[in-house]
C-alpha positions, 0 to 999 in steps of 0.5 A: 648795727647788727644784733650781735653787736648790740649787747656789747654796746650796752656793756661797753659804756655802762658795763661797770654800772650794770655789774654794780647794779646786778650785784646790789640786786643780788645782795638785796635779795639775800638780805631780804631772806634772813633764813637764807643768810643763816643757812649760807653762813651755817654751811660756810662755817661747817666747811671752814671748821671741817677744813681747819680740823683736817689741817690740824690733824695733818699739820706736818703735811700742811707745813711740808706742802707750803715749804714745797710751794716756796721751793717750787716757785723759787726754783722756777724763778731761778730756772727762768730768770737765770737763763737770761742772767736776770736772777741777780738783778735788783728788780727780780730780787725785789719782785721775788721777795714780794711774790713768795709771801703772796704765793705762800698765802695763796697756797695756805688758803687754796690747799685746805679748800681743795680738800688736800687734807681730808683724804687718807693718802695711805689708800690714795688712788689716781683720782687723789693724785689728780686732786693734787694737780687740781689744787696746784693749778687753782693755787697758781691761777689765784696767785697769777690773779693777785700778782696781776692786780698788784703788779700787772705781772710786769716783773715775773715772766708767765713761764715761771708759773708753768715751771712752778706747776710742773715742779710742785705737782711731783713734789706734793705727790712724792710726799704722799706716796712715800708710805706706798714706796715703803710698803712695796719695798717690804717684799724686796730681796731681803724680805725673807729675813727677820722682820720685827724679830720674826722670820718671813714665811715664803708663799706662792699665790695661785691666780693673778687677778683682783683677789691676789692684788687685794691680798698682796696689798693687805700684806704690804700694809701690815708691818706684822704680816709674816707671809712673803709672796715670792711669786704667782702662778696664773693660767692667763698667757698675757700675765707671765713675766709681769709683776703684780705689786712687786711680786713676779708672775712666774708661770702657769699652773702647769709650771708648778714643779719647775717654779718650785725647783727654781725657788728652792735653788734660790733658797726661798722654797714656799711653805704654802701654796695659797689659792687667792682666786675661786676654786675651779671645781672639785673634779678639775684635773689641773687642781687635782694634780696641783694639790697632789704635787704640793702635798708630795713636796710637803707644801701646805695648800691654803686659802686666805680667810674671807675678807669680811669674816669676823676674826679673833682680835687676839690672834697674832696674825690678821692674815690667817690661812685656812685649809681648803674646804670641800665647800670652796671646791664646790663653789660655782660662778656667782649667779647674777641675782636680781637684787631689785626683785628680791628687795621688792619681794622682801622689803617692808613685808612680814615674813615667816620662816618655819624651821628657822633654826635649821641650816637652810632656815637659818641661812634664809633668815639671814639673807631675808634680814639683809633685805630689810623686811618689816618683820621677821617671824621665826618658827622652830620646834627646837628651843635651842635652835630658835635661841641660837638663830635669834641671837645671831640675828640680833648681833648681825641685824639689830634693826630688823624687828623679829619675833621667835616662836616655839611652835610645832608645824603639826599644830594647826591652831598654834600656826593659825594664831601666829599667822593671823596675829602678824598678818603675814605676807610671805611664808618660807617653809623649811621645817622638815624631818630630812634624814633618810635613815631616821625617817625610815625608822620613824615613818609615822613621825615623817608623815606628821611633820613633812606631810601634815605639817606642810598642809597645816602651814599651807592652810594657815598661809591661805587663811591669813591672806598672805601673798605666797608660800615657798616650800623647800623640797629635796631631790629625794622625792624623785623615783623615791625609795625612802619614806622621807622622799615620799613624804616630801613628794606628797608635800610637793603635790599638795602645794602644786594643787593649791597653786593650781587653785590660785590659777583658777582664782580659788585662793589668793595666795601662790604656793611655790616649791623649790627642789634641790639636792644635798647642801654641804655644811648643813648639820648632819650632812656629809662634811661634819660627819667626815670631819668628826671621823677624821678627828678620831683618826678614821676610817671615813665611812662611805656607803658604796663605791658608786654612790653619787649625789648632787651638791650645792652650798647653803648660800647658793641654794638659798640665793637661788630659792629667793630668786626663783620665789621673787620672779615666780611671784612678780612675773607669775612664773612656774604656776603649777610647776616645781622650781628645780635648782641647777645642781651641776653634775653629780659627784661620787661620795668616795671622791669627796672622802678622798679629797677631804683626807688629802685636804687634811694633809693625809694620804687616803687608804694609807694614813686614813682608811675609807670603809664601805658600809653599804646602803642604809635603809631608803638610800639609792646609789644615785639621785635624780632631779626630775621624775620620769613622770614629770614634764621638764620645762624651761624657766627664764631664771638663771640657775633654775629649771622647771618640772611639771608633775601630774597634778592630784585634785586638791580635795582628793589630797585633803581626804587622803591626808586626813586618813594619813594623819589618823593612821600616823597618830595611831602608830599604824606604820603598815597602814601609813606605808600602804596608803603612801604607796597607793598615793604615789605610784613612783614610790618604790617601797623596800621589801624589808618589813618594818621592825618592831620599833617602827611599828609602835607609836612611840619609838626611840629618839623621837617623841610624838609632837616634839622632835627636839630630842633627836635634833642636833644643834641648828637642825630643823626638825619641825 
């Protein structure tokens, strides 16, 4: 006898006894462990109760499914037996009378067990439909087993079950997709007529991608939605002539005029053009031409409100359209963030953010809070700004432990006490006086906050044993002509010297600096100014026809800052260097003013004037990201570049900063500017002499030691 035959010989004569013995052993083991029995019974009870509750909530669907099952088996039997003329025979009649209750009982048990009633069929997917197929197959196999045990399947042909499956699956699916068919029909030929007593608003969508699919699907599901997509425009050649959820792709963006004329002839001219996809860019010629043509035809250009944005629950439409903002046009493709590295840096760490109530500081606190720090310490010199950001964090991240402190970064004793109390791990220094004209008028205050304040934060970081400090800098430090740029340049040099001390093993903490240009949407920046001027009917004030600036959204700037910090800390990148964010190409301020006017529905230079007011003190026509004396290096971080300034010895900076502090506290503006010019050969000091206001210790709008009088809401002054 071969080895392959031996197992079958054992199972042959003693197969039944062996099975009984194995079963008895398994039951014995189960009985010997009462805790296991309790767990199993508890699990089974929860499953049974859960399935019973699901059936109770969907009782009408459960009854319909069982009726469909009876109908499918009856019709399958008729089809199979009727072909041979056997359907009316007594044997077939009696076997069918026996089979139907058995099949009904089998389906009544199997359908709930296979989770047919724990799904939300309004949002059904292909996977859910495959679940129906699985449930029908399991029920049919169970029924075959029951019938085989009872009748050996002598009276029912096997093909009946195959036909039954082919009938029952479509029947169950049809019941569940009924609501989807109704949703799709909402955008039929008569959709432009009144729905619920209100006229539909025809809209033309730009883009036929995922965002358009989500937007159309959301409209279809809302019976109160008033927007009716009459077509889509998409630049992908493969999509023309296709339908997206019943909405036709009518052509590309270049076909805009033809499509609008076509729709107008059909009586469904769109009232809105809605950009569902990411804006291709502020200076994109195709976008420029499309917006101009839409405005010429009297069609509003809009975008859907962000999906995750909190809306007014009392608003009559959940699909609010928003005007396109300059921030939308500036959005670049999302940088792929190394979330694992960010989590390793932030998670379970005690983080300090100075200037936490400002625009950059506020965004930093929110993105850091989302990564799960052990503690978030908020420092700001403005009581209101600190209160506002603390309240916002309490609403959005209630589980994050935070501690707000009213503190001036000019006060080293207060800073040191806070840092030591919380055993800080990581510091993000965003506190600064950042408005060029104001610091130009108040240079001593700029020195005390931007230079001495940064030195105080850095020393507190070093002494408390933190891992790193990250300083937020600005492109105005490059070949600067402003006091603000010069003060931030000195702050960069101080952090660079401390970072080189880390490389030499003289200090335990990293000191990194991240430099970037203007951020749109921050308090006191370009967009709020233009909006305020538009609200008053103009004019929009632009300093010079040729003035250009680098721009980035706050969200993008903070994301890249965190990414650079995480890689710099974890991979020891950028030691003794400055991280410079890739800002793209500079944009003319006057182009932004014109676009802002157009997006508000007006015509530049006709409805709203643009006034050239000339450069303010300390301003340049264009900004740069790299100084002519810096060495540019590559950094292996997406969206981040590197610059290596010529370092200044740390002891030299400490000595000169001590002198700067003395001069600034004395209100010696001339002495301060002379010393800054001596420290920074790249600082191009304006020829104009300081006014009397700037030469005194106390100046209008700025109070020594507290800048909150000059600080608008959410503005980080110190």
